[in-house]
TIBA-109573 format. One record per residue (C-alpha): residue number from 1; z, y, x; residue in three letters; chain. Coordinates in steps of 0.25 Angstrom, whole numbers. Example, Ala and Ser with C-alpha at 12.3 -4.5 7.8 and 13.67 -1.06 7.14 Angstrom:
! TIBA-109573
PT	1	31	-18	49	ala	A .
PT	2	29	-4	55	ser	A .
END
This chain:
! TIBA-109573
PT	1	39	128	-70	lys	A .
PT	2	22	130	-66	lys	A .
PT	3	26	123	-55	leu	A .
PT	4	35	112	-56	leu	A .
PT	5	24	108	-68	ile	A .
PT	6	12	110	-56	asn	A .
PT	7	21	99	-47	gln	A .
PT	8	18	85	-56	phe	A .
PT	9	13	77	-50	his	A .
PT	10	1	75	-55	asp	A .
PT	11	-3	90	-52	ile	A .
PT	12	-1	92	-38	ile	A .
PT	13	-7	79	-31	pro	A .
PT	14	-20	82	-42	gly	A .
PT	15	-20	71	-53	ser	A .
PT	16	-19	80	-64	ser	A .
PT	17	-29	81	-75	ile	A .
PT	18	-39	92	-73	asn	A .
PT	19	-33	100	-84	leu	A .
PT	20	-18	100	-77	val	A .
PT	21	-25	107	-65	tyr	A .
PT	22	-32	116	-74	gln	A .
PT	23	-18	121	-78	ser	A .
PT	24	-10	117	-65	thr	A .
PT	25	-20	126	-55	his	A .
PT	26	-19	138	-64	lys	A .
PT	27	-2	138	-64	glu	A .
PT	28	-4	136	-47	tyr	A .
PT	29	-10	147	-47	ile	A .
PT	30	1	156	-55	glu	A .
PT	31	10	149	-46	ile	A .
PT	32	5	152	-33	his	A .
PT	33	4	168	-39	asn	A .
PT	34	18	167	-42	gly	A .
PT	35	23	161	-30	cys	A .
PT	36	15	173	-23	asp	A .
PT	37	21	184	-30	ile	A .
PT	38	34	177	-26	leu	A .
PT	39	32	180	-13	ile	A .
PT	40	25	193	-14	gln	A .
PT	41	40	197	-20	glu	A .
PT	42	48	188	-9	ala	A .
PT	43	41	197	1	ser	A .
PT	44	46	210	-5	lys	A .
PT	45	57	206	-4	glu	A .
PT	46	57	200	12	leu	A .
PT	47	48	210	19	phe	A .
PT	48	45	224	19	glu	A .
PT	49	33	231	19	asp	A .
PT	50	25	231	31	ser	A .
PT	51	8	235	30	lys	A .
PT	52	7	231	44	asp	A .
PT	53	13	217	44	ser	A .
PT	54	15	205	39	phe	A .
PT	55	25	192	38	val	A .
PT	56	23	179	39	leu	A .
PT	57	34	169	33	val	A .
PT	58	36	155	39	asn	A .
PT	59	43	146	31	thr	A .
PT	60	45	135	38	leu	A .
PT	61	57	129	47	ser	A .
PT	62	45	128	58	tyr	A .
PT	63	39	139	66	pro	A .
PT	64	26	142	61	trp	A .
PT	65	15	144	70	thr	A .
PT	66	1	145	68	gly	A .
PT	67	-11	155	64	thr	A .
PT	68	-8	167	52	ile	A .
PT	69	-21	172	42	asp	A .
PT	70	-18	188	47	ile	A .
PT	71	-17	197	37	pro	A .
PT	72	-32	203	34	glu	A .
PT	73	-26	217	35	asn	A .
PT	74	-19	216	51	phe	A .
PT	75	-34	208	54	lys	A .
PT	76	-37	218	65	lys	A .
PT	77	-23	220	72	tyr	A .
PT	78	-16	212	81	glu	A .
PT	79	-4	206	77	ile	A .
PT	80	10	208	80	leu	A .
PT	81	23	196	76	asp	A .
PT	82	37	202	72	gln	A .
PT	83	40	203	89	his	A .
PT	84	27	211	92	gly	A .
PT	85	21	202	98	lys	A .
PT	86	5	200	95	lys	A .
PT	87	1	187	87	val	A .
PT	88	-10	181	91	asp	A .
PT	89	-21	182	82	thr	A .
PT	90	-37	180	81	gln	A .
PT	91	-49	179	71	leu	A .
PT	92	-52	168	61	lys	A .
PT	93	-64	167	54	glu	A .
PT	94	-63	183	47	asn	A .
PT	95	-47	184	48	his	A .
PT	96	-35	185	57	leu	A .
PT	97	-25	174	62	ile	A .
PT	98	-15	176	69	gly	A .
PT	99	-6	164	78	leu	A .
PT	100	7	166	73	val	A .
PT	101	21	159	78	asn	A .
PT	102	33	160	66	leu	A .
PT	103	47	154	66	pro	A .
PT	104	51	147	55	pro	A .
PT	105	57	153	43	leu	A .
PT	106	52	167	47	ser	A .
PT	107	46	179	42	phe	A .
PT	108	38	186	53	thr	A .
PT	109	30	199	53	thr	A .
PT	110	19	203	60	phe	A .
PT	111	12	216	61	lys	A .
PT	112	-1	224	66	lys	A .
PT	113	-4	225	80	gly	A .
PT	114	-16	233	87	glu	A .
PT	115	-30	233	83	val	A .
PT	116	-36	219	87	leu	A .
PT	117	-48	215	87	glu	A .
PT	118	-51	200	86	lys	A .
PT	119	-64	193	90	val	A .
PT	120	-67	179	82	leu	A .
PT	121	-72	167	92	asp	A .
PT	122	-79	156	86	val	A .
PT	123	-76	140	90	asn	A .
PT	124	-89	133	90	lys	A .
PT	125	-81	121	97	asn	A .
PT	126	-77	108	91	leu	A .
PT	127	-66	111	96	val	A .
PT	128	-51	113	95	leu	A .
PT	129	-41	115	105	glu	A .
PT	130	-28	122	111	asn	A .
PT	131	-19	120	121	asn	A .
PT	132	-12	108	114	leu	A .
PT	133	-24	100	109	val	A .
PT	134	-40	99	107	arg	A .
PT	135	-47	94	96	tyr	A .
PT	136	-60	89	95	glu	A .
PT	137	-71	90	82	phe	A .
PT	138	-83	82	83	asp	A .
PT	139	-95	88	75	asp	A .
PT	140	-93	79	63	ser	A .
PT	141	-79	87	62	gly	A .
PT	142	-71	75	67	arg	A .
PT	143	-60	78	75	leu	A .
PT	144	-63	70	88	lys	A .
PT	145	-50	74	97	ser	A .
PT	146	-35	76	97	cys	A .
PT	147	-31	79	111	phe	A .
PT	148	-19	84	114	asp	A .
PT	149	-16	91	125	lys	A .
PT	150	-1	89	126	glu	A .
PT	151	-1	74	126	ser	A .
PT	152	-15	72	132	asn	A .
PT	153	-18	63	120	gln	A .
PT	154	-29	63	111	glu	A .
PT	155	-24	60	97	phe	A .
PT	156	-37	57	89	val	A .
PT	157	-43	43	89	asp	A .
PT	158	-57	44	83	gly	A .
PT	159	-61	53	75	phe	A .
PT	160	-52	63	66	gly	A .
PT	161	-54	72	53	asn	A .
PT	162	-60	61	46	ile	A .
PT	163	-62	66	31	leu	A .
PT	164	-66	54	24	ser	A .
PT	165	-70	53	8	leu	A .
PT	166	-66	39	3	tyr	A .
PT	167	-69	34	-11	glu	A .
PT	168	-55	35	-20	asp	A .
PT	169	-57	28	-32	ile	A .
PT	170	-40	23	-33	pro	A .
PT	171	-39	8	-40	asn	A .
PT	172	-29	17	-49	asn	A .
PT	173	-24	31	-53	trp	A .
PT	174	-34	39	-48	asp	A .
PT	175	-29	52	-44	ala	A .
PT	176	-15	45	-39	trp	A .
PT	177	-19	33	-31	asp	A .
PT	178	-26	31	-19	ile	A .
PT	179	-29	19	-13	asp	A .
PT	180	-29	10	-2	phe	A .
PT	181	-44	5	-2	phe	A .
PT	182	-48	21	-1	tyr	A .
PT	183	-50	19	14	arg	A .
PT	184	-61	8	12	glu	A .
PT	185	-70	18	1	ala	A .
PT	186	-74	28	13	leu	A .
PT	187	-86	37	8	ile	A .
PT	188	-89	46	20	glu	A .
PT	189	-83	55	31	thr	A .
PT	190	-86	70	33	ala	A .
PT	191	-98	76	37	ser	A .
PT	192	-100	87	45	ile	A .
PT	193	-109	99	37	ile	A .
PT	194	-105	111	48	asp	A .
PT	195	-97	115	59	ile	A .
PT	196	-92	128	59	ile	A .
PT	197	-87	137	70	pro	A .
PT	198	-72	140	70	gly	A .
PT	199	-63	149	75	val	A .
PT	200	-58	149	90	lys	A .
PT	201	-48	157	94	gly	A .
PT	202	-34	159	104	glu	A .
PT	203	-26	152	93	phe	A .
PT	204	-35	149	82	tyr	A .
PT	205	-48	138	83	gln	A .
PT	206	-55	131	71	asp	A .
PT	207	-67	122	69	ile	A .
PT	208	-74	122	53	lys	A .
PT	209	-82	111	47	phe	A .
PT	210	-89	109	35	met	A .
PT	211	-89	95	29	phe	A .
PT	212	-96	87	19	lys	A .
PT	213	-89	74	10	ile	A .
PT	214	-93	66	-2	gly	A .
PT	215	-98	80	-10	asn	A .
PT	216	-87	88	-4	ser	A .
PT	217	-88	98	7	arg	A .
PT	218	-75	101	18	ile	A .
PT	219	-74	111	27	lys	A .
PT	220	-61	109	37	gln	A .
PT	221	-58	123	48	lys	A .
PT	222	-50	114	59	ile	A .
PT	223	-41	124	66	ser	A .
PT	224	-31	123	79	leu	A .
PT	225	-21	133	84	asn	A .
PT	226	-16	136	97	ser	A .
PT	227	-2	132	96	phe	A .
PT	228	-4	118	89	ser	A .
PT	229	-11	104	89	lys	A .
PT	230	-13	104	74	arg	A .
PT	231	-26	104	70	leu	A .
PT	232	-28	109	56	asp	A .
PT	233	-41	104	46	phe	A .
PT	234	-42	117	35	asn	A .
PT	235	-51	109	26	thr	A .
PT	236	-58	114	13	lys	A .
PT	237	-64	103	5	val	A .
PT	238	-73	106	-7	asp	A .
PT	239	-70	92	-14	trp	A .
PT	240	-82	85	-24	asn	A .
PT	241	-77	70	-25	glu	A .
PT	242	-72	61	-35	lys	A .
PT	243	-65	50	-31	his	A .
PT	244	-65	52	-16	lys	A .
PT	245	-54	54	-5	met	A .
PT	246	-55	63	4	leu	A .
PT	247	-48	61	19	arg	A .
PT	248	-45	64	33	val	A .
PT	249	-40	56	44	tyr	A .
PT	250	-38	57	59	phe	A .
PT	251	-38	45	69	pro	A .
PT	252	-26	47	79	val	A .
PT	253	-20	42	92	asn	A .
PT	254	-8	38	87	ile	A .
PT	255	-2	25	81	arg	A .
PT	256	11	22	74	ser	A .
PT	257	16	13	63	asp	A .
PT	258	21	24	55	gln	A .
PT	259	15	38	51	ala	A .
PT	260	23	50	45	ser	A .
PT	261	21	58	34	phe	A .
PT	262	27	71	29	asp	A .
PT	263	36	71	16	ile	A .
PT	264	44	84	11	gln	A .
PT	265	55	83	19	tyr	A .
PT	266	52	73	29	gly	A .
PT	267	41	61	32	tyr	A .
PT	268	40	49	28	val	A .
PT	269	34	36	37	lys	A .
PT	270	23	26	34	arg	A .
PT	271	16	14	42	asn	A .
PT	272	4	16	47	thr	A .
PT	273	-1	2	47	his	A .
PT	274	-4	-5	35	arg	A .
PT	275	3	-18	39	asn	A .
PT	276	8	-23	25	thr	A .
PT	277	5	-19	11	ser	A .
PT	278	16	-9	9	trp	A .
PT	279	10	0	22	asp	A .
PT	280	-5	-2	16	lys	A .
PT	281	0	3	2	ala	A .
PT	282	5	15	9	lys	A .
PT	283	-7	21	15	phe	A .
PT	284	-7	34	10	glu	A .
PT	285	6	41	12	val	A .
PT	286	11	56	8	val	A .
PT	287	12	66	19	gly	A .
PT	288	16	81	15	his	A .
PT	289	12	89	29	lys	A .
PT	290	8	79	36	tyr	A .
PT	291	7	63	42	ala	A .
PT	292	10	60	56	asp	A .
PT	293	6	48	64	leu	A .
PT	294	16	48	77	ser	A .
PT	295	21	41	88	asp	A .
PT	296	32	43	99	tyr	A .
PT	297	22	52	108	asp	A .
PT	298	11	58	99	asn	A .
PT	299	5	60	84	gly	A .
PT	300	-3	68	74	val	A .
PT	301	1	72	61	ala	A .
PT	302	-9	77	50	leu	A .
PT	303	-4	87	42	met	A .
PT	304	-9	94	29	asn	A .
PT	305	-7	105	20	asp	A .
PT	306	-8	98	7	cys	A .
PT	307	-14	84	8	lys	A .
PT	308	-3	73	7	tyr	A .
PT	309	-9	60	8	gly	A .
PT	310	-10	52	21	tyr	A .
PT	311	-15	41	26	met	A .
PT	312	-11	36	40	ile	A .
PT	313	-17	22	45	his	A .
PT	314	-15	15	61	asp	A .
PT	315	-19	29	68	asn	A .
PT	316	-28	35	56	ile	A .
PT	317	-22	47	50	ile	A .
PT	318	-28	50	36	asp	A .
PT	319	-26	62	26	leu	A .
PT	320	-30	63	10	asn	A .
PT	321	-38	76	7	leu	A .
PT	322	-43	75	-5	leu	A .
PT	323	-46	65	-18	arg	A .
PT	324	-53	66	-30	ser	A .
PT	325	-48	56	-39	pro	A .
PT	326	-56	58	-56	asn	A .
PT	327	-44	54	-65	asn	A .
PT	328	-37	62	-72	pro	A .
PT	329	-44	73	-66	asp	A .
PT	330	-58	72	-62	pro	A .
PT	331	-59	84	-54	asp	A .
PT	332	-48	82	-45	ala	A .
PT	333	-46	90	-32	asp	A .
PT	334	-62	95	-34	lys	A .
PT	335	-64	106	-26	gly	A .
PT	336	-61	115	-15	asp	A .
PT	337	-48	110	-7	his	A .
PT	338	-41	118	5	asn	A .
PT	339	-31	110	13	phe	A .
PT	340	-27	108	30	thr	A .
PT	341	-24	95	37	tyr	A .
PT	342	-19	97	53	ser	A .
PT	343	-22	87	63	phe	A .
PT	344	-9	88	74	phe	A .
PT	345	-7	78	86	pro	A .
PT	346	9	80	92	his	A .
PT	347	18	75	100	lys	A .
PT	348	29	65	97	asn	A .
PT	349	31	58	84	asp	A .
PT	350	34	68	72	leu	A .
PT	351	48	73	72	ile	A .
PT	352	47	75	87	asn	A .
PT	353	33	85	84	ser	A .
PT	354	27	96	76	glu	A .
PT	355	22	89	65	val	A .
PT	356	31	93	53	ile	A .
PT	357	31	108	58	ser	A .
PT	358	16	108	59	glu	A .
PT	359	13	102	47	ala	A .
PT	360	23	112	39	ser	A .
PT	361	17	123	46	cys	A .
PT	362	4	118	41	leu	A .
PT	363	9	119	27	asn	A .
PT	364	16	131	28	gln	A .
PT	365	9	142	30	tyr	A .
PT	366	17	156	34	pro	A .
PT	367	18	166	21	leu	A .
PT	368	11	180	24	leu	A .
PT	369	14	192	21	phe	A .
PT	370	8	204	23	asn	A .
PT	371	11	219	24	gly	A .
PT	372	27	217	26	val	A .
PT	373	36	214	36	lys	A .
PT	374	48	206	37	ser	A .
PT	375	63	207	43	leu	A .
PT	376	69	196	35	asn	A .
PT	377	71	183	38	lys	A .
PT	378	73	171	32	ile	A .
PT	379	86	167	27	pro	A .
PT	380	87	153	34	leu	A .
PT	381	82	148	49	phe	A .
PT	382	83	133	52	leu	A .
PT	383	81	130	66	glu	A .
PT	384	79	114	67	ser	A .
PT	385	67	104	73	gly	A .
PT	386	70	95	61	gly	A .
PT	387	75	104	49	leu	A .
PT	388	69	110	38	glu	A .
PT	389	73	123	30	leu	A .
PT	390	63	118	18	ser	A .
PT	391	69	129	6	val	A .
PT	392	74	140	4	leu	A .
PT	393	75	145	-9	lys	A .
PT	394	83	150	-21	lys	A .
PT	395	93	140	-27	ala	A .
PT	396	91	137	-40	glu	A .
PT	397	104	139	-46	lys	A .
PT	398	112	149	-36	lys	A .
PT	399	110	161	-32	gly	A .
PT	400	105	157	-17	cys	A .
PT	401	95	150	-7	leu	A .
PT	402	94	135	-5	val	A .
PT	403	86	129	7	phe	A .
PT	404	85	116	11	arg	A .
PT	405	83	108	25	ile	A .
PT	406	77	97	27	val	A .
PT	407	75	87	40	glu	A .
PT	408	62	83	41	lys	A .
PT	409	61	77	53	leu	A .
PT	410	69	62	52	gly	A .
PT	411	80	67	60	cys	A .
PT	412	95	69	62	asn	A .
PT	413	92	84	63	thr	A .
PT	414	99	97	66	lys	A .
PT	415	96	112	63	gly	A .
PT	416	101	126	62	phe	A .
PT	417	100	136	51	leu	A .
PT	418	100	150	54	tyr	A .
PT	419	105	160	43	gly	A .
PT	420	116	167	35	ser	A .
PT	421	125	161	20	gly	A .
PT	422	132	148	16	gln	A .
PT	423	124	137	14	ile	A .
PT	424	129	127	4	ile	A .
PT	425	120	112	4	glu	A .
PT	426	117	108	-8	cys	A .
PT	427	109	96	-15	asp	A .
PT	428	95	96	-17	leu	A .
PT	429	94	101	-31	ile	A .
PT	430	105	114	-28	glu	A .
PT	431	115	109	-36	trp	A .
PT	432	128	103	-29	asn	A .
PT	433	133	110	-16	gln	A .
PT	434	135	98	-7	ile	A .
PT	435	140	106	5	gly	A .
PT	436	150	116	9	glu	A .
PT	437	148	130	10	lys	A .
PT	438	140	134	26	ile	A .
PT	439	141	148	32	glu	A .
PT	440	128	148	40	ile	A .
PT	441	131	159	51	lys	A .
PT	442	119	161	57	glu	A .
PT	443	116	148	61	lys	A .
PT	444	119	133	55	leu	A .
PT	445	118	119	61	glu	A .
PT	446	111	108	52	leu	A .
PT	447	111	93	53	asn	A .
PT	448	102	85	44	phe	A .
PT	449	100	71	43	lys	A .
PT	450	85	64	43	pro	A .
PT	451	76	71	32	phe	A .
PT	452	90	77	26	glu	A .
PT	453	88	87	15	ile	A .
PT	454	99	96	14	arg	A .
PT	455	98	109	3	thr	A .
PT	456	108	120	5	phe	A .
PT	457	112	133	-2	phe	A .
PT	458	111	146	3	leu	A .
PT	459	120	157	0	lys	A .
PT	460	123	173	6	asn	A .
PT	461	112	175	15	ile	A .
END
C-alpha cells in the first residue's frame, strides 16, 4: 500500500510539499528494508550455504559484462568462476574489483582460489584508453577527444562534459515547468578545483575531478573498462541552489534530423531541428535510460541511471541533472546527490548497436549473495536480440507464475524460449486467457510484431 501511495505523480518527481517528503523518506526506508528481507529469504530457498563462495544473479535478458566489487572476505584471494577459470581482478582504492561476464537470466557461482597479492596502480594522466576507444580530457575537466579506433573517427565536436548552471524561473508552475528561454539565461559553467589521481589497471581505469559551480560542489569519477566504449561519469553533487538548473552537454560529430529516446517498452523519436513551432515546443524530451543520436553508420548515446530530461538540438546532446524550485517545497533537492551518466559512441544506427543492452546493464547491476553457492537455474531463458523478458512474478489471482516478453527494437523479431511447463497467453492485467495452452518442450519459437507486448501464465515448472 505504501509503495503505491509513494508512486503518486507529485512524489516521484519531487513536486510535493516538504511535509510529504518527511513521511515518504521514512516509508521508503521501510520499503527497502522489507525488500532486502524478502531477497534474503528467497536466497535461503535458492542457494546452499558455502562460506568460500558467492553468487551473482543477472536478471537481464542481456549478457552483463562489467566490474563488480568483490566481497571483503575474498579480497586476498584469486577468484574462480564456476568452471574453475580465474577471474581478472585488480585493486580499486581500498577494495578489490573483478571483471565478470554473466549470461542472461542466470545464477553464477564464484569461489576462492589461492592467496593473491595485488598492487594498486595510479593513473596520473588525463587519458582513458582501451583497444576500442581513446578519451582525452583537458585540465579543466572537459572531454576534448573521443577517438573511436574501430571506425577511425573522432566523435566529439569541440568540448564535452560541459557542466552548466542556468537561471530557472519558469513563467508558471515553479516545480513542474521548464521554459524554452532557459538556454538564454546561462549563469556559469563549472570551474575545476582539483584533479585527483585515479586508478589504472589491466581492465579498469578512472580519473577524478572536483568542480565548483554556483554555491555547489561536484565530484566526478570518470571510468572506462577494457571491454566497452562506454564512459561512465559517476557524479556526486553537494547541491545548494535556489531557482537554478544544472545540466551537462556534449557536442558530437553526428548529424541526423531525428533522435531516439528510451521509454519503458521501446523508444520515441523527436526532431533535432526547430523548423516549426511544434518542433520548438518539444525542446525537452523524456528518456528513461538513454537518448541516442545516430546516422546510418555511427551514433552516440548519452545514458543515465536516474535522470530523464534530455534536449537534443542539431549535434548537441544535453541532459538535465538537477533543479531547485522554491514552490511548493522551498528546500527541494537541497543536499547530496549521487548519479551516473554515460557517453557511448557506437557503430551503426540505434537498433543495430549495443545501446539498449549497455543502457540496461548501467541501470541493473547483478545481485550479489555472499557465503552461498547455486545449483539452480532461472526457470526461463530467452534467446533473442530484440526480445526482452521484462517480468517474471507470481500471478495475482492464480497459483502459477506470470511472465511478460516485449519487443524493444520496433522490428518483426523472432526468439526462442527455453524452459519446461505449460504457457497460456493472457491479457496485461492477467484476467482473461487469450490463447491456447502450449507445452514448452525445452525450446519454443516466438514471433513478435514491432513493439509488441505479450503476457503469459506459466504452469507446471
